[in-house]
Each structure stands twice: as structure tokens, then as C-alpha cells.
PyMOL Python script that loads the backbone (N, CA, C, O; Angstrom):
from pymol import cmd

cmd.read_pdbstr("""\
ATOM      1  N   MET A   1       0.793  -0.905  -0.035  1.00  0.00           N
ATOM      2  CA  MET A   1      -0.126  -0.235  -0.112  1.00  0.00           C
ATOM      3  C   MET A   1       1.127   1.444  -0.193  1.00  0.00           C
ATOM      4  O   MET A   1       2.315   1.587   0.096  1.00  0.00           O
ATOM      5  N   ILE A   2       0.445   2.058  -0.533  1.00  0.00           N
ATOM      6  CA  ILE A   2       0.780   3.608  -0.482  1.00  0.00           C
ATOM      7  C   ILE A   2       0.367   4.528  -0.255  1.00  0.00           C
ATOM      8  O   ILE A   2      -0.728   4.506  -0.816  1.00  0.00           O
ATOM      9  N   GLU A   3       0.501   5.644   0.339  1.00  0.00           N
ATOM     10  CA  GLU A   3      -0.268   6.687   0.749  1.00  0.00           C
ATOM     11  C   GLU A   3       0.079   8.191   0.179  1.00  0.00           C
ATOM     12  O   GLU A   3       1.173   8.703  -0.059  1.00  0.00           O
ATOM     13  N   VAL A   4      -1.280   8.718   0.045  1.00  0.00           N
ATOM     14  CA  VAL A   4      -1.216   9.756  -1.137  1.00  0.00           C
ATOM     15  C   VAL A   4      -2.309  10.709  -0.211  1.00  0.00           C
ATOM     16  O   VAL A   4      -3.302  10.377   0.437  1.00  0.00           O
ATOM     17  N   THR A   5      -1.658  12.067  -0.452  1.00  0.00           N
ATOM     18  CA  THR A   5      -2.677  13.281  -0.068  1.00  0.00           C
ATOM     19  C   THR A   5      -3.469  13.708  -1.007  1.00  0.00           C
ATOM     20  O   THR A   5      -2.881  13.761  -2.087  1.00  0.00           O
ATOM     21  N   ILE A   6      -4.773  14.100  -1.058  1.00  0.00           N
ATOM     22  CA  ILE A   6      -5.871  14.306  -2.163  1.00  0.00           C
ATOM     23  C   ILE A   6      -5.932  15.852  -1.232  1.00  0.00           C
ATOM     24  O   ILE A   6      -5.689  16.157  -0.064  1.00  0.00           O
ATOM     25  N   LYS A   7      -6.424  16.634  -2.534  1.00  0.00           N
ATOM     26  CA  LYS A   7      -6.923  18.128  -2.187  1.00  0.00           C
ATOM     27  C   LYS A   7      -8.392  17.976  -2.944  1.00  0.00           C
ATOM     28  O   LYS A   7      -8.614  17.475  -4.046  1.00  0.00           O
ATOM     29  N   ILE A   8      -8.899  18.299  -2.431  1.00  0.00           N
ATOM     30  CA  ILE A   8     -10.386  18.756  -3.279  1.00  0.00           C
ATOM     31  C   ILE A   8     -10.861  20.142  -3.438  1.00  0.00           C
ATOM     32  O   ILE A   8     -11.094  20.889  -2.489  1.00  0.00           O
ATOM     33  N   HIS A   9     -10.967  20.389  -4.437  1.00  0.00           N
ATOM     34  CA  HIS A   9     -11.321  22.218  -4.771  1.00  0.00           C
ATOM     35  C   HIS A   9     -12.646  22.162  -4.659  1.00  0.00           C
ATOM     36  O   HIS A   9     -13.355  21.162  -4.546  1.00  0.00           O
ATOM     37  N   GLN A  10     -13.007  23.515  -4.706  1.00  0.00           N
ATOM     38  CA  GLN A  10     -14.720  23.497  -5.071  1.00  0.00           C
ATOM     39  C   GLN A  10     -15.362  23.140  -6.284  1.00  0.00           C
ATOM     40  O   GLN A  10     -14.932  23.348  -7.419  1.00  0.00           O
ATOM     41  N   GLY A  11     -16.352  22.623  -5.982  1.00  0.00           N
ATOM     42  CA  GLY A  11     -16.987  21.853  -6.823  1.00  0.00           C
ATOM     43  C   GLY A  11     -17.135  20.475  -6.622  1.00  0.00           C
ATOM     44  O   GLY A  11     -18.206  19.870  -6.644  1.00  0.00           O
ATOM     45  N   PHE A  12     -15.999  19.987  -6.419  1.00  0.00           N
ATOM     46  CA  PHE A  12     -16.244  18.509  -5.889  1.00  0.00           C
ATOM     47  C   PHE A  12     -15.987  17.944  -4.404  1.00  0.00           C
ATOM     48  O   PHE A  12     -15.756  16.779  -4.077  1.00  0.00           O
ATOM     49  N   GLN A  13     -16.098  19.189  -3.525  1.00  0.00           N
ATOM     50  CA  GLN A  13     -16.383  19.000  -2.222  1.00  0.00           C
ATOM     51  C   GLN A  13     -17.539  18.138  -2.057  1.00  0.00           C
ATOM     52  O   GLN A  13     -17.268  17.202  -1.305  1.00  0.00           O
ATOM     53  N   LYS A  14     -18.353  18.125  -2.353  1.00  0.00           N
ATOM     54  CA  LYS A  14     -19.728  17.232  -1.927  1.00  0.00           C
ATOM     55  C   LYS A  14     -19.422  15.652  -2.455  1.00  0.00           C
ATOM     56  O   LYS A  14     -20.265  14.755  -2.435  1.00  0.00           O
ATOM     57  N   TYR A  15     -18.318  15.540  -2.833  1.00  0.00           N
ATOM     58  CA  TYR A  15     -18.170  14.073  -3.067  1.00  0.00           C
ATOM     59  C   TYR A  15     -17.124  13.572  -1.831  1.00  0.00           C
ATOM     60  O   TYR A  15     -16.932  12.361  -1.944  1.00  0.00           O
ATOM     61  N   LEU A  16     -16.418  14.137  -0.723  1.00  0.00           N
ATOM     62  CA  LEU A  16     -15.948  13.986  -0.147  1.00  0.00           C
ATOM     63  C   LEU A  16     -16.357  12.480   0.778  1.00  0.00           C
ATOM     64  O   LEU A  16     -17.532  12.287   1.093  1.00  0.00           O
ATOM     65  N   PRO A  17     -15.424  11.620   1.100  1.00  0.00           N
ATOM     66  CA  PRO A  17     -15.919  10.625   1.740  1.00  0.00           C
ATOM     67  C   PRO A  17     -16.376  11.104   3.103  1.00  0.00           C
ATOM     68  O   PRO A  17     -16.056  12.129   3.706  1.00  0.00           O
ATOM     69  N   ALA A  18     -17.321   9.981   3.501  1.00  0.00           N
ATOM     70  CA  ALA A  18     -17.900  10.433   4.773  1.00  0.00           C
ATOM     71  C   ALA A  18     -16.972  10.406   5.498  1.00  0.00           C
ATOM     72  O   ALA A  18     -15.902   9.833   5.291  1.00  0.00           O
ATOM     73  N   GLY A  19     -17.290  11.039   6.447  1.00  0.00           N
ATOM     74  CA  GLY A  19     -16.260  11.573   7.866  1.00  0.00           C
ATOM     75  C   GLY A  19     -15.207  12.312   7.363  1.00  0.00           C
ATOM     76  O   GLY A  19     -14.237  12.487   8.100  1.00  0.00           O
ATOM     77  N   TYR A  20     -15.212  13.002   5.722  1.00  0.00           N
ATOM     78  CA  TYR A  20     -14.076  13.749   5.902  1.00  0.00           C
ATOM     79  C   TYR A  20     -14.647  15.423   5.722  1.00  0.00           C
ATOM     80  O   TYR A  20     -15.604  15.690   4.995  1.00  0.00           O
ATOM     81  N   THR A  21     -14.143  16.116   6.243  1.00  0.00           N
ATOM     82  CA  THR A  21     -14.692  17.542   6.183  1.00  0.00           C
ATOM     83  C   THR A  21     -13.686  18.784   5.813  1.00  0.00           C
ATOM     84  O   THR A  21     -14.055  19.948   5.659  1.00  0.00           O
ATOM     85  N   ALA A  22     -12.139  18.228   5.685  1.00  0.00           N
ATOM     86  CA  ALA A  22     -11.368  19.434   5.308  1.00  0.00           C
ATOM     87  C   ALA A  22     -11.148  18.931   3.830  1.00  0.00           C
ATOM     88  O   ALA A  22     -11.581  17.881   3.355  1.00  0.00           O
ATOM     89  N   LYS A  23     -10.338  19.957   3.158  1.00  0.00           N
ATOM     90  CA  LYS A  23     -10.559  19.621   1.994  1.00  0.00           C
ATOM     91  C   LYS A  23      -8.978  18.602   1.266  1.00  0.00           C
ATOM     92  O   LYS A  23      -8.839  18.109   0.147  1.00  0.00           O
ATOM     93  N   ASP A  24      -7.933  18.616   2.581  1.00  0.00           N
ATOM     94  CA  ASP A  24      -6.883  17.721   2.361  1.00  0.00           C
ATOM     95  C   ASP A  24      -6.858  16.528   3.281  1.00  0.00           C
ATOM     96  O   ASP A  24      -6.957  16.652   4.502  1.00  0.00           O
ATOM     97  N   PHE A  25      -6.745  15.563   2.771  1.00  0.00           N
ATOM     98  CA  PHE A  25      -6.880  14.092   3.600  1.00  0.00           C
ATOM     99  C   PHE A  25      -5.515  13.231   2.899  1.00  0.00           C
ATOM    100  O   PHE A  25      -4.768  13.470   1.950  1.00  0.00           O
ATOM    101  N   LYS A  26      -5.622  12.165   3.857  1.00  0.00           N
ATOM    102  CA  LYS A  26      -4.330  11.128   3.143  1.00  0.00           C
ATOM    103  C   LYS A  26      -5.469   9.616   2.921  1.00  0.00           C
ATOM    104  O   LYS A  26      -6.321   9.078   3.628  1.00  0.00           O
ATOM    105  N   ARG A  27      -4.994   9.404   1.775  1.00  0.00           N
ATOM    106  CA  ARG A  27      -5.610   7.886   1.489  1.00  0.00           C
ATOM    107  C   ARG A  27      -4.584   6.913   1.215  1.00  0.00           C
ATOM    108  O   ARG A  27      -3.747   7.245   0.376  1.00  0.00           O
ATOM    109  N   SER A  28      -4.491   5.898   1.695  1.00  0.00           N
ATOM    110  CA  SER A  28      -4.350   4.556   1.722  1.00  0.00           C
ATOM    111  C   SER A  28      -4.753   3.813   0.086  1.00  0.00           C
ATOM    112  O   SER A  28      -5.933   3.541  -0.132  1.00  0.00           O
ATOM    113  N   ILE A  29      -3.831   3.567  -0.849  1.00  0.00           N
ATOM    114  CA  ILE A  29      -4.289   2.874  -1.882  1.00  0.00           C
ATOM    115  C   ILE A  29      -3.222   1.802  -2.450  1.00  0.00           C
ATOM    116  O   ILE A  29      -2.029   1.857  -2.154  1.00  0.00           O
ATOM    117  N   PRO A  30      -3.709   0.951  -3.185  1.00  0.00           N
ATOM    118  CA  PRO A  30      -2.837  -0.264  -3.702  1.00  0.00           C
ATOM    119  C   PRO A  30      -1.325   0.420  -4.385  1.00  0.00           C
ATOM    120  O   PRO A  30      -1.264   1.475  -5.015  1.00  0.00           O
ATOM    121  N   GLU A  31      -0.413  -0.305  -4.130  1.00  0.00           N
ATOM    122  CA  GLU A  31       0.496   0.317  -5.038  1.00  0.00           C
ATOM    123  C   GLU A  31       0.381  -0.005  -6.643  1.00  0.00           C
ATOM    124  O   GLU A  31      -0.029  -1.078  -7.085  1.00  0.00           O
ATOM    125  N   GLY A  32       0.750   0.943  -7.322  1.00  0.00           N
ATOM    126  CA  GLY A  32       0.301   0.768  -9.119  1.00  0.00           C
ATOM    127  C   GLY A  32      -1.158   1.463  -9.370  1.00  0.00           C
ATOM    128  O   GLY A  32      -1.767   1.269 -10.421  1.00  0.00           O
ATOM    129  N   SER A  33      -1.673   2.295  -8.311  1.00  0.00           N
ATOM    130  CA  SER A  33      -3.155   2.696  -8.493  1.00  0.00           C
ATOM    131  C   SER A  33      -2.975   3.908  -9.264  1.00  0.00           C
ATOM    132  O   SER A  33      -1.879   4.457  -9.154  1.00  0.00           O
ATOM    133  N   THR A  34      -3.663   4.320  -9.865  1.00  0.00           N
ATOM    134  CA  THR A  34      -3.905   5.026 -11.012  1.00  0.00           C
ATOM    135  C   THR A  34      -4.567   6.647 -10.601  1.00  0.00           C
ATOM    136  O   THR A  34      -5.457   6.727  -9.755  1.00  0.00           O
ATOM    137  N   VAL A  35      -4.140   7.621 -11.149  1.00  0.00           N
ATOM    138  CA  VAL A  35      -5.318   9.068 -10.492  1.00  0.00           C
ATOM    139  C   VAL A  35      -6.549   8.620 -10.682  1.00  0.00           C
ATOM    140  O   VAL A  35      -7.331   8.702  -9.735  1.00  0.00           O
ATOM    141  N   GLU A  36      -6.999   8.039 -11.966  1.00  0.00           N
ATOM    142  CA  GLU A  36      -8.363   7.643 -11.708  1.00  0.00           C
ATOM    143  C   GLU A  36      -8.726   6.713 -11.035  1.00  0.00           C
ATOM    144  O   GLU A  36      -9.818   6.948 -10.517  1.00  0.00           O
ATOM    145  N   TYR A  37      -8.307   5.718 -10.784  1.00  0.00           N
ATOM    146  CA  TYR A  37      -8.661   4.614  -9.689  1.00  0.00           C
ATOM    147  C   TYR A  37      -9.065   5.657  -8.265  1.00  0.00           C
ATOM    148  O   TYR A  37     -10.099   5.681  -7.598  1.00  0.00           O
ATOM    149  N   LEU A  38      -7.737   6.506  -8.130  1.00  0.00           N
ATOM    150  CA  LEU A  38      -8.325   7.162  -6.991  1.00  0.00           C
ATOM    151  C   LEU A  38      -9.296   7.945  -6.930  1.00  0.00           C
ATOM    152  O   LEU A  38     -10.050   7.842  -5.963  1.00  0.00           O
ATOM    153  N   LEU A  39      -9.500   8.759  -7.758  1.00  0.00           N
ATOM    154  CA  LEU A  39     -10.479   9.682  -7.858  1.00  0.00           C
ATOM    155  C   LEU A  39     -12.033   9.389  -7.979  1.00  0.00           C
ATOM    156  O   LEU A  39     -13.009   9.979  -7.516  1.00  0.00           O
ATOM    157  N   ILE A  40     -11.891   8.158  -8.844  1.00  0.00           N
ATOM    158  CA  ILE A  40     -13.243   7.915  -9.234  1.00  0.00           C
ATOM    159  C   ILE A  40     -13.661   6.086  -8.437  1.00  0.00           C
ATOM    160  O   ILE A  40     -14.807   5.733  -8.159  1.00  0.00           O
ATOM    161  N   ASP A  41     -12.752   5.461  -8.286  1.00  0.00           N
ATOM    162  CA  ASP A  41     -12.913   4.562  -7.777  1.00  0.00           C
ATOM    163  C   ASP A  41     -12.853   4.551  -5.994  1.00  0.00           C
ATOM    164  O   ASP A  41     -13.765   4.039  -5.345  1.00  0.00           O
ATOM    165  N   GLN A  42     -11.741   5.143  -5.393  1.00  0.00           N
ATOM    166  CA  GLN A  42     -11.851   5.282  -4.306  1.00  0.00           C
ATOM    167  C   GLN A  42     -12.567   6.641  -3.523  1.00  0.00           C
ATOM    168  O   GLN A  42     -13.065   6.635  -2.398  1.00  0.00           O
ATOM    169  N   ILE A  43     -12.464   7.769  -4.440  1.00  0.00           N
ATOM    170  CA  ILE A  43     -13.230   8.482  -3.793  1.00  0.00           C
ATOM    171  C   ILE A  43     -14.961   9.118  -3.971  1.00  0.00           C
ATOM    172  O   ILE A  43     -15.867   9.748  -3.425  1.00  0.00           O
ATOM    173  N   GLY A  44     -14.576   8.453  -5.059  1.00  0.00           N
ATOM    174  CA  GLY A  44     -16.390   8.509  -5.790  1.00  0.00           C
ATOM    175  C   GLY A  44     -16.676   9.376  -6.694  1.00  0.00           C
ATOM    176  O   GLY A  44     -17.792   9.272  -7.202  1.00  0.00           O
ATOM    177  N   LEU A  45     -15.760  10.494  -7.168  1.00  0.00           N
ATOM    178  CA  LEU A  45     -15.981  11.402  -8.234  1.00  0.00           C
ATOM    179  C   LEU A  45     -16.784  11.331  -9.202  1.00  0.00           C
ATOM    180  O   LEU A  45     -16.605  10.138  -9.447  1.00  0.00           O
ATOM    181  N   PRO A  46     -17.374  11.589  -9.794  1.00  0.00           N
ATOM    182  CA  PRO A  46     -18.059  11.097 -11.110  1.00  0.00           C
ATOM    183  C   PRO A  46     -17.355  11.392 -12.463  1.00  0.00           C
ATOM    184  O   PRO A  46     -17.017  12.506 -12.865  1.00  0.00           O
ATOM    185  N   LYS A  47     -17.162   9.970 -13.217  1.00  0.00           N
ATOM    186  CA  LYS A  47     -16.693   9.721 -14.213  1.00  0.00           C
ATOM    187  C   LYS A  47     -16.906  10.822 -15.358  1.00  0.00           C
ATOM    188  O   LYS A  47     -15.939  11.436 -15.807  1.00  0.00           O
ATOM    189  N   ASP A  48     -17.858  10.986 -15.687  1.00  0.00           N
ATOM    190  CA  ASP A  48     -18.204  11.627 -16.467  1.00  0.00           C
ATOM    191  C   ASP A  48     -18.205  13.540 -16.270  1.00  0.00           C
ATOM    192  O   ASP A  48     -18.575  14.226 -17.222  1.00  0.00           O
ATOM    193  N   VAL A  49     -17.907  13.970 -15.399  1.00  0.00           N
ATOM    194  CA  VAL A  49     -17.256  15.493 -14.943  1.00  0.00           C
ATOM    195  C   VAL A  49     -15.859  15.614 -15.457  1.00  0.00           C
ATOM    196  O   VAL A  49     -14.854  14.954 -15.191  1.00  0.00           O
ATOM    197  N   PRO A  50     -16.027  16.508 -16.168  1.00  0.00           N
ATOM    198  CA  PRO A  50     -14.441  17.530 -16.311  1.00  0.00           C
ATOM    199  C   PRO A  50     -13.715  17.299 -15.237  1.00  0.00           C
ATOM    200  O   PRO A  50     -14.307  17.433 -14.166  1.00  0.00           O
ATOM    201  N   LYS A  51     -12.323  16.912 -15.201  1.00  0.00           N
ATOM    202  CA  LYS A  51     -11.478  17.555 -13.940  1.00  0.00           C
ATOM    203  C   LYS A  51     -10.362  17.896 -14.754  1.00  0.00           C
ATOM    204  O   LYS A  51     -10.119  17.570 -15.916  1.00  0.00           O
ATOM    205  N   LEU A  52      -9.660  18.674 -13.877  1.00  0.00           N
ATOM    206  CA  LEU A  52      -8.204  19.070 -13.842  1.00  0.00           C
ATOM    207  C   LEU A  52      -7.334  18.469 -12.670  1.00  0.00           C
ATOM    208  O   LEU A  52      -7.576  18.848 -11.524  1.00  0.00           O
ATOM    209  N   MET A  53      -6.144  17.377 -12.946  1.00  0.00           N
ATOM    210  CA  MET A  53      -5.844  16.489 -12.033  1.00  0.00           C
ATOM    211  C   MET A  53      -4.423  16.872 -11.702  1.00  0.00           C
ATOM    212  O   MET A  53      -3.658  16.626 -12.636  1.00  0.00           O
ATOM    213  N   ILE A  54      -3.990  17.274 -10.899  1.00  0.00           N
ATOM    214  CA  ILE A  54      -2.725  17.874 -10.825  1.00  0.00           C
ATOM    215  C   ILE A  54      -1.969  16.701  -9.766  1.00  0.00           C
ATOM    216  O   ILE A  54      -2.656  16.247  -8.851  1.00  0.00           O
ATOM    217  N   VAL A  55      -0.636  16.270  -9.921  1.00  0.00           N
ATOM    218  CA  VAL A  55       0.036  15.295  -9.436  1.00  0.00           C
ATOM    219  C   VAL A  55       1.284  16.117  -8.824  1.00  0.00           C
ATOM    220  O   VAL A  55       1.714  16.862  -9.706  1.00  0.00           O
ATOM    221  N   ASN A  56       1.990  16.240  -7.672  1.00  0.00           N
ATOM    222  CA  ASN A  56       2.829  16.958  -7.137  1.00  0.00           C
ATOM    223  C   ASN A  56       3.353  18.207  -8.083  1.00  0.00           C
ATOM    224  O   ASN A  56       4.476  18.419  -8.539  1.00  0.00           O
ATOM    225  N   GLY A  57       2.035  19.010  -8.218  1.00  0.00           N
ATOM    226  CA  GLY A  57       2.307  20.090  -9.332  1.00  0.00           C
ATOM    227  C   GLY A  57       2.154  20.347 -10.617  1.00  0.00           C
ATOM    228  O   GLY A  57       2.136  21.477 -11.104  1.00  0.00           O
ATOM    229  N   ILE A  58       1.999  18.983 -11.400  1.00  0.00           N
ATOM    230  CA  ILE A  58       2.381  18.759 -12.313  1.00  0.00           C
ATOM    231  C   ILE A  58       0.995  18.189 -13.180  1.00  0.00           C
ATOM    232  O   ILE A  58       0.596  17.097 -12.774  1.00  0.00           O
ATOM    233  N   HIS A  59       0.243  18.772 -14.281  1.00  0.00           N
ATOM    234  CA  HIS A  59      -1.156  18.141 -14.760  1.00  0.00           C
ATOM    235  C   HIS A  59      -0.772  16.610 -15.045  1.00  0.00           C
ATOM    236  O   HIS A  59       0.270  16.186 -15.546  1.00  0.00           O
ATOM    237  N   ALA A  60      -1.894  15.890 -14.592  1.00  0.00           N
ATOM    238  CA  ALA A  60      -1.664  14.749 -14.928  1.00  0.00           C
ATOM    239  C   ALA A  60      -2.735  13.837 -15.860  1.00  0.00           C
ATOM    240  O   ALA A  60      -3.914  14.190 -15.845  1.00  0.00           O
ATOM    241  N   LYS A  61      -2.417  12.891 -16.518  1.00  0.00           N
ATOM    242  CA  LYS A  61      -3.672  12.086 -16.845  1.00  0.00           C
ATOM    243  C   LYS A  61      -4.379  11.188 -16.118  1.00  0.00           C
ATOM    244  O   LYS A  61      -3.832  10.607 -15.181  1.00  0.00           O
ATOM    245  N   PRO A  62      -5.570  10.972 -16.417  1.00  0.00           N
ATOM    246  CA  PRO A  62      -5.829   9.839 -15.378  1.00  0.00           C
ATOM    247  C   PRO A  62      -5.150   8.459 -15.252  1.00  0.00           C
ATOM    248  O   PRO A  62      -5.239   7.750 -14.250  1.00  0.00           O
ATOM    249  N   SER A  63      -4.311   8.083 -16.616  1.00  0.00           N
ATOM    250  CA  SER A  63      -3.556   6.817 -16.592  1.00  0.00           C
ATOM    251  C   SER A  63      -2.183   7.084 -15.482  1.00  0.00           C
ATOM    252  O   SER A  63      -1.475   6.112 -15.219  1.00  0.00           O
ATOM    253  N   HIS A  64      -1.935   8.149 -14.998  1.00  0.00           N
ATOM    254  CA  HIS A  64      -0.981   8.236 -14.208  1.00  0.00           C
ATOM    255  C   HIS A  64      -0.866   7.463 -13.050  1.00  0.00           C
ATOM    256  O   HIS A  64      -1.727   7.521 -12.172  1.00  0.00           O
ATOM    257  N   VAL A  65       0.321   6.594 -12.949  1.00  0.00           N
ATOM    258  CA  VAL A  65       0.447   5.688 -11.738  1.00  0.00           C
ATOM    259  C   VAL A  65       1.213   6.688 -10.580  1.00  0.00           C
ATOM    260  O   VAL A  65       2.134   7.498 -10.678  1.00  0.00           O
ATOM    261  N   LEU A  66       0.310   6.191  -9.349  1.00  0.00           N
ATOM    262  CA  LEU A  66       0.679   7.325  -8.341  1.00  0.00           C
ATOM    263  C   LEU A  66       1.796   6.607  -7.335  1.00  0.00           C
ATOM    264  O   LEU A  66       1.795   5.405  -7.069  1.00  0.00           O
ATOM    265  N   SER A  67       2.581   7.415  -6.919  1.00  0.00           N
ATOM    266  CA  SER A  67       3.689   6.691  -5.682  1.00  0.00           C
ATOM    267  C   SER A  67       3.525   7.347  -4.479  1.00  0.00           C
ATOM    268  O   SER A  67       3.053   8.472  -4.308  1.00  0.00           O
ATOM    269  N   HIS A  68       4.061   6.357  -3.429  1.00  0.00           N
ATOM    270  CA  HIS A  68       4.227   6.700  -2.354  1.00  0.00           C
ATOM    271  C   HIS A  68       4.124   8.215  -1.629  1.00  0.00           C
ATOM    272  O   HIS A  68       5.201   8.704  -1.971  1.00  0.00           O
ATOM    273  N   GLU A  69       3.631   8.947  -1.050  1.00  0.00           N
ATOM    274  CA  GLU A  69       3.395  10.397  -0.683  1.00  0.00           C
ATOM    275  C   GLU A  69       3.126  11.270  -1.840  1.00  0.00           C
ATOM    276  O   GLU A  69       3.102  12.487  -1.654  1.00  0.00           O
ATOM    277  N   ASP A  70       2.967  10.885  -2.761  1.00  0.00           N
ATOM    278  CA  ASP A  70       2.335  11.975  -4.176  1.00  0.00           C
ATOM    279  C   ASP A  70       1.143  13.102  -3.192  1.00  0.00           C
ATOM    280  O   ASP A  70       0.607  12.846  -2.114  1.00  0.00           O
ATOM    281  N   ARG A  71       1.042  14.134  -3.889  1.00  0.00           N
ATOM    282  CA  ARG A  71       0.034  15.174  -3.234  1.00  0.00           C
ATOM    283  C   ARG A  71      -0.626  15.152  -4.711  1.00  0.00           C
ATOM    284  O   ARG A  71       0.102  15.243  -5.699  1.00  0.00           O
ATOM    285  N   VAL A  72      -1.809  15.047  -4.810  1.00  0.00           N
ATOM    286  CA  VAL A  72      -3.007  14.732  -5.778  1.00  0.00           C
ATOM    287  C   VAL A  72      -3.830  16.046  -5.443  1.00  0.00           C
ATOM    288  O   VAL A  72      -4.348  16.283  -4.352  1.00  0.00           O
ATOM    289  N   ALA A  73      -3.873  17.048  -6.825  1.00  0.00           N
ATOM    290  CA  ALA A  73      -5.276  18.087  -6.500  1.00  0.00           C
ATOM    291  C   ALA A  73      -6.180  17.970  -7.783  1.00  0.00           C
ATOM    292  O   ALA A  73      -5.861  17.628  -8.922  1.00  0.00           O
ATOM    293  N   VAL A  74      -7.305  18.323  -7.312  1.00  0.00           N
ATOM    294  CA  VAL A  74      -8.223  17.828  -8.523  1.00  0.00           C
ATOM    295  C   VAL A  74      -9.186  19.004  -8.377  1.00  0.00           C
ATOM    296  O   VAL A  74      -9.692  19.332  -7.304  1.00  0.00           O
ATOM    297  N   PHE A  75      -9.452  19.772  -9.859  1.00  0.00           N
ATOM    298  CA  PHE A  75     -10.147  20.895  -9.892  1.00  0.00           C
ATOM    299  C   PHE A  75     -11.224  20.575 -11.189  1.00  0.00           C
ATOM    300  O   PHE A  75     -11.305  19.687 -12.038  1.00  0.00           O
ATOM    301  N   LEU A  76     -11.941  21.711 -10.878  1.00  0.00           N
ATOM    302  CA  LEU A  76     -13.302  21.856 -12.249  1.00  0.00           C
ATOM    303  C   LEU A  76     -12.623  22.671 -12.880  1.00  0.00           C
ATOM    304  O   LEU A  76     -12.148  23.666 -12.333  1.00  0.00           O
ATOM    305  N   PRO A  77     -12.423  22.341 -14.389  1.00  0.00           N
ATOM    306  CA  PRO A  77     -11.968  23.016 -15.442  1.00  0.00           C
ATOM    307  C   PRO A  77     -12.670  24.388 -15.372  1.00  0.00           C
ATOM    308  O   PRO A  77     -13.793  24.283 -14.877  1.00  0.00           O
ATOM    309  N   MET A  78     -12.291  25.796 -15.767  1.00  0.00           N
ATOM    310  CA  MET A  78     -12.641  27.133 -15.748  1.00  0.00           C
ATOM    311  C   MET A  78     -12.547  27.555 -16.964  1.00  0.00           C
ATOM    312  O   MET A  78     -11.647  27.065 -17.647  1.00  0.00           O
ATOM    313  N   ALA A  79     -13.150  28.242 -17.372  1.00  0.00           N
ATOM    314  CA  ALA A  79     -13.095  29.300 -18.737  1.00  0.00           C
ATOM    315  C   ALA A  79     -12.951  30.311 -18.827  1.00  0.00           C
ATOM    316  O   ALA A  79     -13.958  30.873 -18.395  1.00  0.00           O
ATOM    317  N   GLY A  80     -12.089  31.140 -19.230  1.00  0.00           N
ATOM    318  CA  GLY A  80     -12.146  32.782 -19.252  1.00  0.00           C
ATOM    319  C   GLY A  80     -12.308  33.247 -20.315  1.00  0.00           C
ATOM    320  O   GLY A  80     -12.401  32.616 -21.367  1.00  0.00           O
ATOM    321  N   GLY A  81     -12.375  34.723 -20.133  1.00  0.00           N
ATOM    322  CA  GLY A  81     -12.458  35.518 -21.330  1.00  0.00           C
ATOM    323  C   GLY A  81     -12.288  36.783 -21.239  1.00  0.00           C
ATOM    324  O   GLY A  81     -12.354  37.490 -22.245  1.00  0.00           O
TER     325      GLY A  81
END
""", "prot")
cmd.dss("prot")
cmd.show_as("cartoon", "prot")
cmd.util.cbc("prot")
cmd.orient("prot")
């Protein structure tokens, strides 16, 4: 198992696991887990909602394999103009 820290930003907070009230929390997941597995299968974010995923400050694809002590942040994409 590895441990990662997740930061859920505005718009996704309603999907926080039961008992979590803070934006940042830690989660233990199996080695070899991807960002998609963490966000969709473990946390329960909807697959069909667009997401901007950041791992250790760098944009990540859903297939990115996580490592112990990675920091994952998820945002709703925004448009500007």
C-alpha cells in the first residue's frame, strides 16, 4: 500500500468520503494505482464530469501511476474570457 494526499477543490467537495470535512486528506491505496482509480473508484468522483488533475504540481492524465507520498489535487476546469 502507498499513501497519497488529496486536495479536493471547490465543486468537488460534495463528493468527499463520509467523515472527511477538510479539503486535504490522506488515503492508502494499492501500489500501482492510477489517478483515475483514486478519484473515481476510491473517492467517488463522477467519471463523466471534467476534471483538471495535478500530481505534485504537474498536470496528470487519468492513467498516471501514483507513488508513495504523492500530492494529488483535483479542480473543475474553468473558462475565461
